[in-house]
N, CA, C, O and CB atoms as a CASP TS submission, in Angstrom:
PFRMAT TS
TARGET T0000
AUTHOR 0000-0000-0000
METHOD Language model
MODEL 1
PARENT N/A
ATOM      1  N   MET     1      40.922 106.553 -16.513  1.00  0.00           N
ATOM      2  CA  MET     1      41.175 105.195 -15.854  1.00  0.00           C
ATOM      3  C   MET     1      41.665 104.758 -17.922  1.00  0.00           C
ATOM      4  O   MET     1      42.553 103.957 -18.216  1.00  0.00           O
ATOM      5  CB  MET     1      39.249 104.167 -14.684  1.00  0.00           C
ATOM      6  N   LEU     2      41.196 105.182 -18.499  1.00  0.00           N
ATOM      7  CA  LEU     2      42.170 104.901 -20.248  1.00  0.00           C
ATOM      8  C   LEU     2      42.565 105.635 -20.313  1.00  0.00           C
ATOM      9  O   LEU     2      41.961 106.481 -20.972  1.00  0.00           O
ATOM     10  CB  LEU     2      41.750 104.710 -21.687  1.00  0.00           C
ATOM     11  N   PHE     3      44.285 106.147 -19.562  1.00  0.00           N
ATOM     12  CA  PHE     3      44.945 106.669 -19.207  1.00  0.00           C
ATOM     13  C   PHE     3      45.987 105.392 -18.869  1.00  0.00           C
ATOM     14  O   PHE     3      47.020 104.780 -19.141  1.00  0.00           O
ATOM     15  CB  PHE     3      44.390 107.570 -18.379  1.00  0.00           C
ATOM     16  N   ARG     4      45.004 105.514 -18.183  1.00  0.00           N
ATOM     17  CA  ARG     4      46.641 104.643 -17.400  1.00  0.00           C
ATOM     18  C   ARG     4      46.707 102.595 -18.251  1.00  0.00           C
ATOM     19  O   ARG     4      47.640 101.793 -18.225  1.00  0.00           O
ATOM     20  CB  ARG     4      46.168 104.415 -14.576  1.00  0.00           C
ATOM     21  N   ALA     5      45.131 102.437 -18.942  1.00  0.00           N
ATOM     22  CA  ALA     5      45.846 101.041 -20.037  1.00  0.00           C
ATOM     23  C   ALA     5      46.099 101.745 -21.846  1.00  0.00           C
ATOM     24  O   ALA     5      46.337 101.274 -22.958  1.00  0.00           O
ATOM     25  CB  ALA     5      44.195  99.274 -20.179  1.00  0.00           C
ATOM     26  N   VAL     6      45.934 102.719 -21.413  1.00  0.00           N
ATOM     27  CA  VAL     6      47.493 103.049 -22.772  1.00  0.00           C
ATOM     28  C   VAL     6      48.243 104.272 -22.792  1.00  0.00           C
ATOM     29  O   VAL     6      48.050 105.272 -23.484  1.00  0.00           O
ATOM     30  CB  VAL     6      47.009 103.152 -24.499  1.00  0.00           C
ATOM     31  N   ASN     7      49.477 103.959 -21.591  1.00  0.00           N
ATOM     32  CA  ASN     7      49.875 104.971 -21.146  1.00  0.00           C
ATOM     33  C   ASN     7      51.245 103.942 -20.975  1.00  0.00           C
ATOM     34  O   ASN     7      51.588 103.511 -19.874  1.00  0.00           O
ATOM     35  CB  ASN     7      48.993 105.787 -19.940  1.00  0.00           C
ATOM     36  N   TYR     8      51.949 103.633 -22.221  1.00  0.00           N
ATOM     37  CA  TYR     8      53.446 102.732 -21.693  1.00  0.00           C
ATOM     38  C   TYR     8      54.430 102.828 -20.429  1.00  0.00           C
ATOM     39  O   TYR     8      54.908 102.187 -19.493  1.00  0.00           O
ATOM     40  CB  TYR     8      54.457 102.969 -22.676  1.00  0.00           C
ATOM     41  N   GLU     9      54.396 104.106 -21.076  1.00  0.00           N
ATOM     42  CA  GLU     9      55.815 104.455 -19.814  1.00  0.00           C
ATOM     43  C   GLU     9      54.811 104.386 -17.991  1.00  0.00           C
ATOM     44  O   GLU     9      55.008 105.310 -17.201  1.00  0.00           O
ATOM     45  CB  GLU     9      56.743 106.937 -20.230  1.00  0.00           C
ATOM     46  N   LEU    10      53.927 103.329 -17.642  1.00  0.00           N
ATOM     47  CA  LEU    10      53.453 103.622 -17.064  1.00  0.00           C
ATOM     48  C   LEU    10      54.113 102.094 -16.768  1.00  0.00           C
ATOM     49  O   LEU    10      55.098 102.287 -16.055  1.00  0.00           O
ATOM     50  CB  LEU    10      52.262 104.310 -17.206  1.00  0.00           C
ATOM     51  N   TYR    11      53.987 100.965 -16.979  1.00  0.00           N
ATOM     52  CA  TYR    11      54.655 100.032 -17.035  1.00  0.00           C
ATOM     53  C   TYR    11      56.046  99.166 -17.181  1.00  0.00           C
ATOM     54  O   TYR    11      56.493  98.088 -16.790  1.00  0.00           O
ATOM     55  CB  TYR    11      54.232  99.959 -17.407  1.00  0.00           C
ATOM     56  N   VAL    12      56.406 100.142 -17.876  1.00  0.00           N
ATOM     57  CA  VAL    12      58.070 100.252 -18.232  1.00  0.00           C
ATOM     58  C   VAL    12      59.528 100.699 -18.114  1.00  0.00           C
ATOM     59  O   VAL    12      59.821 101.894 -18.143  1.00  0.00           O
ATOM     60  CB  VAL    12      58.127 100.490 -18.837  1.00  0.00           C
ATOM     61  N   LYS    13      60.731  99.425 -17.940  1.00  0.00           N
ATOM     62  CA  LYS    13      61.196 100.627 -16.225  1.00  0.00           C
ATOM     63  C   LYS    13      62.643 101.416 -17.547  1.00  0.00           C
ATOM     64  O   LYS    13      63.577 101.222 -18.324  1.00  0.00           O
ATOM     65  CB  LYS    13      62.393  99.078 -13.735  1.00  0.00           C
ATOM     66  N   PRO    14      61.778 102.298 -16.903  1.00  0.00           N
ATOM     67  CA  PRO    14      63.253 103.940 -17.316  1.00  0.00           C
ATOM     68  C   PRO    14      64.791 102.804 -17.499  1.00  0.00           C
ATOM     69  O   PRO    14      65.383 101.943 -16.849  1.00  0.00           O
ATOM     70  CB  PRO    14      63.708 105.698 -15.004  1.00  0.00           C
ATOM     71  N   ASN    15      64.898 103.612 -19.020  1.00  0.00           N
ATOM     72  CA  ASN    15      66.317 103.155 -19.544  1.00  0.00           C
ATOM     73  C   ASN    15      67.129 104.428 -19.779  1.00  0.00           C
ATOM     74  O   ASN    15      66.880 105.424 -20.457  1.00  0.00           O
ATOM     75  CB  ASN    15      66.233 102.261 -20.983  1.00  0.00           C
ATOM     76  N   LYS    16      68.170 104.100 -19.021  1.00  0.00           N
ATOM     77  CA  LYS    16      68.407 105.416 -18.862  1.00  0.00           C
ATOM     78  C   LYS    16      69.997 105.576 -19.527  1.00  0.00           C
ATOM     79  O   LYS    16      70.934 106.237 -19.078  1.00  0.00           O
ATOM     80  CB  LYS    16      68.207 105.838 -17.215  1.00  0.00           C
ATOM     81  N   GLY    17      69.939 104.683 -20.815  1.00  0.00           N
ATOM     82  CA  GLY    17      71.018 104.971 -21.898  1.00  0.00           C
ATOM     83  C   GLY    17      70.567 105.841 -22.770  1.00  0.00           C
ATOM     84  O   GLY    17      71.311 106.776 -23.066  1.00  0.00           O
ATOM     85  N   ILE    18      69.295 105.745 -23.365  1.00  0.00           N
ATOM     86  CA  ILE    18      68.093 106.373 -23.920  1.00  0.00           C
ATOM     87  C   ILE    18      68.239 108.091 -23.539  1.00  0.00           C
ATOM     88  O   ILE    18      68.703 109.044 -24.165  1.00  0.00           O
ATOM     89  CB  ILE    18      66.637 105.581 -23.185  1.00  0.00           C
ATOM     90  N   MET    19      67.600 107.947 -22.200  1.00  0.00           N
ATOM     91  CA  MET    19      67.286 109.040 -21.092  1.00  0.00           C
ATOM     92  C   MET    19      68.736 110.184 -21.652  1.00  0.00           C
ATOM     93  O   MET    19      68.691 111.140 -22.426  1.00  0.00           O
ATOM     94  CB  MET    19      67.419 108.208 -19.026  1.00  0.00           C
ATOM     95  N   LEU    20      69.938 109.589 -20.883  1.00  0.00           N
ATOM     96  CA  LEU    20      71.263 110.162 -21.230  1.00  0.00           C
ATOM     97  C   LEU    20      71.477 110.216 -22.842  1.00  0.00           C
ATOM     98  O   LEU    20      72.690 110.027 -22.748  1.00  0.00           O
ATOM     99  CB  LEU    20      72.427 109.257 -20.525  1.00  0.00           C
ATOM    100  N   PHE    21      71.410 110.251 -23.304  1.00  0.00           N
ATOM    101  CA  PHE    21      71.819 110.151 -24.866  1.00  0.00           C
ATOM    102  C   PHE    21      70.342 111.821 -24.919  1.00  0.00           C
ATOM    103  O   PHE    21      70.670 112.983 -25.155  1.00  0.00           O
ATOM    104  CB  PHE    21      71.328 107.836 -26.035  1.00  0.00           C
ATOM    105  N   GLY    22      69.406 111.521 -24.733  1.00  0.00           N
ATOM    106  CA  GLY    22      68.693 112.742 -25.236  1.00  0.00           C
ATOM    107  C   GLY    22      68.752 113.908 -24.331  1.00  0.00           C
ATOM    108  O   GLY    22      68.684 115.092 -24.663  1.00  0.00           O
ATOM    109  N   VAL    23      68.890 113.410 -23.122  1.00  0.00           N
ATOM    110  CA  VAL    23      69.953 115.143 -22.453  1.00  0.00           C
ATOM    111  C   VAL    23      70.586 115.643 -22.167  1.00  0.00           C
ATOM    112  O   VAL    23      70.816 116.555 -21.372  1.00  0.00           O
ATOM    113  CB  VAL    23      70.120 115.787 -21.899  1.00  0.00           C
ATOM    114  N   THR    24      71.488 114.400 -23.610  1.00  0.00           N
ATOM    115  CA  THR    24      72.858 115.445 -23.948  1.00  0.00           C
ATOM    116  C   THR    24      72.461 116.109 -25.895  1.00  0.00           C
ATOM    117  O   THR    24      72.810 117.053 -26.603  1.00  0.00           O
ATOM    118  CB  THR    24      74.904 114.048 -23.859  1.00  0.00           C
ATOM    119  N   ALA    25      71.801 115.219 -25.978  1.00  0.00           N
ATOM    120  CA  ALA    25      71.510 116.421 -27.739  1.00  0.00           C
ATOM    121  C   ALA    25      70.045 117.035 -27.121  1.00  0.00           C
ATOM    122  O   ALA    25      69.142 116.692 -27.884  1.00  0.00           O
ATOM    123  CB  ALA    25      71.073 115.164 -29.994  1.00  0.00           C
ATOM    124  N   MET    26      69.557 117.794 -26.038  1.00  0.00           N
ATOM    125  CA  MET    26      68.811 118.965 -26.142  1.00  0.00           C
ATOM    126  C   MET    26      69.781 119.932 -25.070  1.00  0.00           C
ATOM    127  O   MET    26      69.484 121.015 -24.565  1.00  0.00           O
ATOM    128  CB  MET    26      67.074 118.700 -25.699  1.00  0.00           C
ATOM    129  N   LEU    27      71.181 119.039 -24.907  1.00  0.00           N
ATOM    130  CA  LEU    27      71.847 120.311 -24.238  1.00  0.00           C
ATOM    131  C   LEU    27      73.441 120.404 -25.340  1.00  0.00           C
ATOM    132  O   LEU    27      74.450 121.108 -25.345  1.00  0.00           O
ATOM    133  CB  LEU    27      72.217 119.934 -22.118  1.00  0.00           C
ATOM    134  N   ILE    28      72.946 119.344 -26.107  1.00  0.00           N
ATOM    135  CA  ILE    28      74.198 120.113 -27.684  1.00  0.00           C
ATOM    136  C   ILE    28      73.069 121.165 -28.199  1.00  0.00           C
ATOM    137  O   ILE    28      73.270 122.356 -28.439  1.00  0.00           O
ATOM    138  CB  ILE    28      74.783 118.569 -29.575  1.00  0.00           C
ATOM    139  N   CYS    29      71.594 120.327 -28.338  1.00  0.00           N
ATOM    140  CA  CYS    29      71.508 122.314 -29.542  1.00  0.00           C
ATOM    141  C   CYS    29      71.165 122.856 -28.633  1.00  0.00           C
ATOM    142  O   CYS    29      71.396 124.011 -28.991  1.00  0.00           O
ATOM    143  CB  CYS    29      70.212 122.863 -31.088  1.00  0.00           C
ATOM    144  N   SER    30      70.586 122.966 -27.236  1.00  0.00           N
ATOM    145  CA  SER    30      70.208 124.716 -26.817  1.00  0.00           C
ATOM    146  C   SER    30      71.944 125.001 -26.397  1.00  0.00           C
ATOM    147  O   SER    30      72.121 126.219 -26.371  1.00  0.00           O
ATOM    148  CB  SER    30      68.696 125.039 -24.973  1.00  0.00           C
ATOM    149  N   GLY    31      72.767 124.514 -26.189  1.00  0.00           N
ATOM    150  CA  GLY    31      74.105 125.083 -26.443  1.00  0.00           C
ATOM    151  C   GLY    31      74.736 125.110 -27.596  1.00  0.00           C
ATOM    152  O   GLY    31      75.914 125.391 -27.375  1.00  0.00           O
ATOM    153  N   TYR    32      74.400 124.853 -29.476  1.00  0.00           N
ATOM    154  CA  TYR    32      74.534 124.928 -30.709  1.00  0.00           C
ATOM    155  C   TYR    32      73.574 126.437 -30.309  1.00  0.00           C
ATOM    156  O   TYR    32      74.279 127.349 -29.877  1.00  0.00           O
ATOM    157  CB  TYR    32      74.027 123.494 -31.785  1.00  0.00           C
ATOM    158  N   LEU    33      72.042 126.749 -30.423  1.00  0.00           N
ATOM    159  CA  LEU    33      71.157 127.776 -30.337  1.00  0.00           C
ATOM    160  C   LEU    33      71.773 129.210 -29.458  1.00  0.00           C
ATOM    161  O   LEU    33      71.586 130.383 -29.781  1.00  0.00           O
ATOM    162  CB  LEU    33      69.867 127.099 -29.655  1.00  0.00           C
ATOM    163  N   LEU    34      72.662 128.622 -28.097  1.00  0.00           N
ATOM    164  CA  LEU    34      72.797 128.906 -27.634  1.00  0.00           C
ATOM    165  C   LEU    34      73.965 130.887 -28.291  1.00  0.00           C
ATOM    166  O   LEU    34      74.100 132.110 -28.251  1.00  0.00           O
ATOM    167  CB  LEU    34      72.887 127.630 -26.976  1.00  0.00           C
ATOM    168  N   TYR    35      74.379 129.588 -28.759  1.00  0.00           N
ATOM    169  CA  TYR    35      76.407 130.175 -29.750  1.00  0.00           C
ATOM    170  C   TYR    35      76.103 131.102 -31.081  1.00  0.00           C
ATOM    171  O   TYR    35      76.803 131.849 -31.765  1.00  0.00           O
ATOM    172  CB  TYR    35      77.645 128.258 -30.792  1.00  0.00           C
ATOM    173  N   MET    36      74.718 130.692 -31.120  1.00  0.00           N
ATOM    174  CA  MET    36      74.323 130.999 -32.764  1.00  0.00           C
ATOM    175  C   MET    36      73.881 132.474 -31.857  1.00  0.00           C
ATOM    176  O   MET    36      74.771 133.324 -31.880  1.00  0.00           O
ATOM    177  CB  MET    36      72.763 129.743 -33.928  1.00  0.00           C
ATOM    178  N   ARG    37      73.119 132.704 -31.386  1.00  0.00           N
ATOM    179  CA  ARG    37      72.776 133.568 -30.941  1.00  0.00           C
ATOM    180  C   ARG    37      73.580 134.949 -30.727  1.00  0.00           C
ATOM    181  O   ARG    37      73.465 136.061 -31.243  1.00  0.00           O
ATOM    182  CB  ARG    37      72.397 133.061 -30.124  1.00  0.00           C
ATOM    183  N   SER    38      74.497 134.378 -29.688  1.00  0.00           N
ATOM    184  CA  SER    38      75.413 135.302 -29.375  1.00  0.00           C
ATOM    185  C   SER    38      76.353 135.719 -30.619  1.00  0.00           C
ATOM    186  O   SER    38      76.893 136.815 -30.765  1.00  0.00           O
ATOM    187  CB  SER    38      76.172 134.766 -28.241  1.00  0.00           C
ATOM    188  N   LYS    39      76.421 134.734 -31.383  1.00  0.00           N
ATOM    189  CA  LYS    39      77.439 135.836 -32.730  1.00  0.00           C
ATOM    190  C   LYS    39      76.509 136.394 -33.311  1.00  0.00           C
ATOM    191  O   LYS    39      77.109 137.361 -33.779  1.00  0.00           O
ATOM    192  CB  LYS    39      78.456 135.087 -34.109  1.00  0.00           C
ATOM    193  N   HIS    40      75.556 136.492 -33.604  1.00  0.00           N
ATOM    194  CA  HIS    40      74.388 136.774 -34.458  1.00  0.00           C
ATOM    195  C   HIS    40      74.061 137.933 -33.596  1.00  0.00           C
ATOM    196  O   HIS    40      73.166 138.691 -33.970  1.00  0.00           O
ATOM    197  CB  HIS    40      73.183 135.558 -34.672  1.00  0.00           C
ATOM    198  N   ASP    41      74.684 138.156 -32.489  1.00  0.00           N
ATOM    199  CA  ASP    41      73.746 139.120 -31.279  1.00  0.00           C
ATOM    200  C   ASP    41      75.294 140.530 -31.428  1.00  0.00           C
ATOM    201  O   ASP    41      75.063 141.595 -30.856  1.00  0.00           O
ATOM    202  CB  ASP    41      73.454 137.897 -28.872  1.00  0.00           C
ATOM    203  N   GLY    42      76.038 140.456 -31.825  1.00  0.00           N
ATOM    204  CA  GLY    42      77.428 140.802 -31.532  1.00  0.00           C
ATOM    205  C   GLY    42      78.077 141.392 -32.849  1.00  0.00           C
ATOM    206  O   GLY    42      79.207 141.883 -32.854  1.00  0.00           O
ATOM    207  N   THR    43      77.379 141.315 -33.810  1.00  0.00           N
ATOM    208  CA  THR    43      77.652 141.723 -34.982  1.00  0.00           C
ATOM    209  C   THR    43      77.342 143.757 -35.717  1.00  0.00           C
ATOM    210  O   THR    43      76.396 144.510 -35.949  1.00  0.00           O
ATOM    211  CB  THR    43      76.760 140.527 -35.646  1.00  0.00           C
ATOM    212  N   ALA    44      77.977 143.760 -35.749  1.00  0.00           N
ATOM    213  CA  ALA    44      78.059 145.092 -35.497  1.00  0.00           C
ATOM    214  C   ALA    44      77.701 145.798 -36.899  1.00  0.00           C
ATOM    215  O   ALA    44      77.524 147.015 -36.868  1.00  0.00           O
ATOM    216  CB  ALA    44      79.492 145.452 -34.907  1.00  0.00           C
ATOM    217  N   TYR    45      77.569 145.039 -38.273  1.00  0.00           N
ATOM    218  CA  TYR    45      77.639 145.306 -39.126  1.00  0.00           C
ATOM    219  C   TYR    45      76.444 144.431 -40.441  1.00  0.00           C
ATOM    220  O   TYR    45      77.067 143.688 -41.200  1.00  0.00           O
ATOM    221  CB  TYR    45      78.964 145.282 -39.050  1.00  0.00           C
ATOM    222  N   TYR    46      75.494 144.472 -40.598  1.00  0.00           N
ATOM    223  CA  TYR    46      75.465 144.029 -42.001  1.00  0.00           C
ATOM    224  C   TYR    46      75.205 144.833 -43.781  1.00  0.00           C
ATOM    225  O   TYR    46      75.620 145.922 -44.177  1.00  0.00           O
ATOM    226  CB  TYR    46      74.472 143.159 -41.755  1.00  0.00           C
ATOM    227  N   GLU    47      74.341 143.741 -44.554  1.00  0.00           N
ATOM    228  CA  GLU    47      74.302 144.241 -45.696  1.00  0.00           C
ATOM    229  C   GLU    47      73.670 144.553 -46.344  1.00  0.00           C
ATOM    230  O   GLU    47      72.894 143.660 -46.685  1.00  0.00           O
ATOM    231  CB  GLU    47      74.603 143.950 -46.171  1.00  0.00           C
ATOM    232  N   SER    48      73.506 145.501 -46.820  1.00  0.00           N
ATOM    233  CA  SER    48      72.608 146.289 -47.771  1.00  0.00           C
ATOM    234  C   SER    48      72.911 146.984 -49.156  1.00  0.00           C
ATOM    235  O   SER    48      73.794 147.679 -49.660  1.00  0.00           O
ATOM    236  CB  SER    48      72.185 147.253 -47.060  1.00  0.00           C
ATOM    237  N   VAL    49      71.578 146.364 -49.532  1.00  0.00           N
ATOM    238  CA  VAL    49      71.692 145.998 -51.459  1.00  0.00           C
ATOM    239  C   VAL    49      71.718 147.935 -51.999  1.00  0.00           C
ATOM    240  O   VAL    49      70.571 148.223 -52.343  1.00  0.00           O
ATOM    241  CB  VAL    49      69.454 144.735 -52.395  1.00  0.00           C
ATOM    242  N   GLU    50      72.248 148.624 -52.072  1.00  0.00           N
ATOM    243  CA  GLU    50      71.962 149.396 -52.481  1.00  0.00           C
ATOM    244  C   GLU    50      70.547 149.799 -54.448  1.00  0.00           C
ATOM    245  O   GLU    50      70.057 148.971 -55.217  1.00  0.00           O
ATOM    246  CB  GLU    50      73.354 149.608 -52.220  1.00  0.00           C
ATOM    247  N   ALA    51      70.483 150.776 -54.451  1.00  0.00           N
ATOM    248  CA  ALA    51      69.632 150.715 -55.979  1.00  0.00           C
ATOM    249  C   ALA    51      70.059 150.059 -57.100  1.00  0.00           C
ATOM    250  O   ALA    51      69.472 149.244 -57.811  1.00  0.00           O
ATOM    251  CB  ALA    51      69.462 151.971 -56.581  1.00  0.00           C
ATOM    252  N   ASP    52      71.388 150.619 -57.177  1.00  0.00           N
ATOM    253  CA  ASP    52      72.211 150.107 -58.713  1.00  0.00           C
ATOM    254  C   ASP    52      72.098 148.356 -58.956  1.00  0.00           C
ATOM    255  O   ASP    52      72.226 147.755 -60.022  1.00  0.00           O
ATOM    256  CB  ASP    52      74.235 150.546 -58.581  1.00  0.00           C
ATOM    257  N   GLY    53      71.762 147.680 -57.335  1.00  0.00           N
ATOM    258  CA  GLY    53      72.165 146.906 -57.113  1.00  0.00           C
ATOM    259  C   GLY    53      73.976 145.672 -56.166  1.00  0.00           C
ATOM    260  O   GLY    53      74.248 144.615 -55.597  1.00  0.00           O
ATOM    261  N   ASN    54      74.640 147.125 -56.751  1.00  0.00           N
ATOM    262  CA  ASN    54      76.008 146.787 -55.600  1.00  0.00           C
ATOM    263  C   ASN    54      75.432 146.507 -53.567  1.00  0.00           C
ATOM    264  O   ASN    54      74.849 147.428 -52.995  1.00  0.00           O
ATOM    265  CB  ASN    54      77.309 148.754 -55.708  1.00  0.00           C
ATOM    266  N   VAL    55      75.649 145.563 -53.041  1.00  0.00           N
ATOM    267  CA  VAL    55      76.530 144.914 -51.478  1.00  0.00           C
ATOM    268  C   VAL    55      77.263 145.616 -51.493  1.00  0.00           C
ATOM    269  O   VAL    55      78.261 145.684 -52.211  1.00  0.00           O
ATOM    270  CB  VAL    55      77.267 143.491 -51.220  1.00  0.00           C
ATOM    271  N   VAL    56      76.573 146.895 -49.955  1.00  0.00           N
ATOM    272  CA  VAL    56      77.553 147.233 -49.611  1.00  0.00           C
ATOM    273  C   VAL    56      76.942 146.871 -47.895  1.00  0.00           C
ATOM    274  O   VAL    56      75.824 146.757 -47.391  1.00  0.00           O
ATOM    275  CB  VAL    56      78.030 148.724 -50.257  1.00  0.00           C
ATOM    276  N   VAL    57      78.763 146.752 -47.253  1.00  0.00           N
ATOM    277  CA  VAL    57      78.209 146.290 -46.266  1.00  0.00           C
ATOM    278  C   VAL    57      78.648 148.031 -45.170  1.00  0.00           C
ATOM    279  O   VAL    57      79.478 148.882 -45.490  1.00  0.00           O
ATOM    280  CB  VAL    57      78.955 144.480 -45.855  1.00  0.00           C
ATOM    281  N   LYS    58      77.751 148.029 -43.925  1.00  0.00           N
ATOM    282  CA  LYS    58      77.337 148.476 -43.601  1.00  0.00           C
ATOM    283  C   LYS    58      77.305 148.383 -41.825  1.00  0.00           C
ATOM    284  O   LYS    58      76.906 147.353 -41.281  1.00  0.00           O
ATOM    285  CB  LYS    58      76.639 148.358 -44.407  1.00  0.00           C
ATOM    286  N   LYS    59      77.955 150.046 -40.713  1.00  0.00           N
ATOM    287  CA  LYS    59      78.212 150.135 -39.523  1.00  0.00           C
ATOM    288  C   LYS    59      76.248 149.872 -38.814  1.00  0.00           C
ATOM    289  O   LYS    59      75.390 150.754 -38.769  1.00  0.00           O
ATOM    290  CB  LYS    59      79.200 151.796 -39.294  1.00  0.00           C
ATOM    291  N   LYS    60      76.096 148.448 -38.384  1.00  0.00           N
ATOM    292  CA  LYS    60      74.060 149.384 -37.311  1.00  0.00           C
ATOM    293  C   LYS    60      74.467 150.665 -36.917  1.00  0.00           C
ATOM    294  O   LYS    60      75.530 151.117 -36.493  1.00  0.00           O
ATOM    295  CB  LYS    60      73.270 148.503 -35.173  1.00  0.00           C
ATOM    296  N   THR    61      73.320 151.158 -37.169  1.00  0.00           N
ATOM    297  CA  THR    61      73.512 153.013 -35.985  1.00  0.00           C
ATOM    298  C   THR    61      72.194 152.933 -35.265  1.00  0.00           C
ATOM    299  O   THR    61      71.658 152.161 -36.059  1.00  0.00           O
ATOM    300  CB  THR    61      73.500 155.098 -37.118  1.00  0.00           C
ATOM    301  N   SER    62      71.329 153.139 -34.413  1.00  0.00           N
ATOM    302  CA  SER    62      70.062 153.848 -33.680  1.00  0.00           C
ATOM    303  C   SER    62      69.848 154.509 -34.076  1.00  0.00           C
ATOM    304  O   SER    62      70.545 155.208 -34.812  1.00  0.00           O
ATOM    305  CB  SER    62      69.905 154.278 -32.650  1.00  0.00           C
ATOM    306  N   ARG    63      68.687 154.635 -33.767  1.00  0.00           N
ATOM    307  CA  ARG    63      67.891 156.041 -34.314  1.00  0.00           C
ATOM    308  C   ARG    63      67.357 155.741 -33.617  1.00  0.00           C
ATOM    309  O   ARG    63      66.217 155.743 -34.080  1.00  0.00           O
ATOM    310  CB  ARG    63      67.251 156.509 -35.578  1.00  0.00           C
ATOM    311  N   TRP    64      67.320 155.350 -32.447  1.00  0.00           N
ATOM    312  CA  TRP    64      67.019 156.638 -30.980  1.00  0.00           C
ATOM    313  C   TRP    64      68.667 157.718 -30.620  1.00  0.00           C
ATOM    314  O   TRP    64      69.079 158.371 -29.661  1.00  0.00           O
ATOM    315  CB  TRP    64      66.611 155.314 -28.915  1.00  0.00           C
ATOM    316  N   VAL    65      68.964 157.522 -31.439  1.00  0.00           N
ATOM    317  CA  VAL    65      70.236 158.336 -30.906  1.00  0.00           C
ATOM    318  C   VAL    65      70.499 159.629 -31.574  1.00  0.00           C
ATOM    319  O   VAL    65      71.349 159.454 -32.447  1.00  0.00           O
ATOM    320  CB  VAL    65      71.533 157.523 -31.075  1.00  0.00           C
ATOM    321  N   ASP    66      69.981 161.241 -31.484  1.00  0.00           N
ATOM    322  CA  ASP    66      69.751 161.968 -31.827  1.00  0.00           C
ATOM    323  C   ASP    66      71.062 162.791 -32.428  1.00  0.00           C
ATOM    324  O   ASP    66      70.909 163.885 -32.969  1.00  0.00           O
ATOM    325  CB  ASP    66      69.001 162.279 -31.031  1.00  0.00           C
TER
END
């Protein structure tokens, strides 16, 4: 009974403009995350810092391959 008394959404008419804005924002955020993930996973090089402090770009290698 308390849920019905305090839940504002039960008594208000849905606002389609706000819903559209929310869905659009969620889709844009999800698309951006998927785009960033695809760009990161596709890289075949990484930066490594040597003992003398130089930054060297090396190709990724798998430890599973002998």
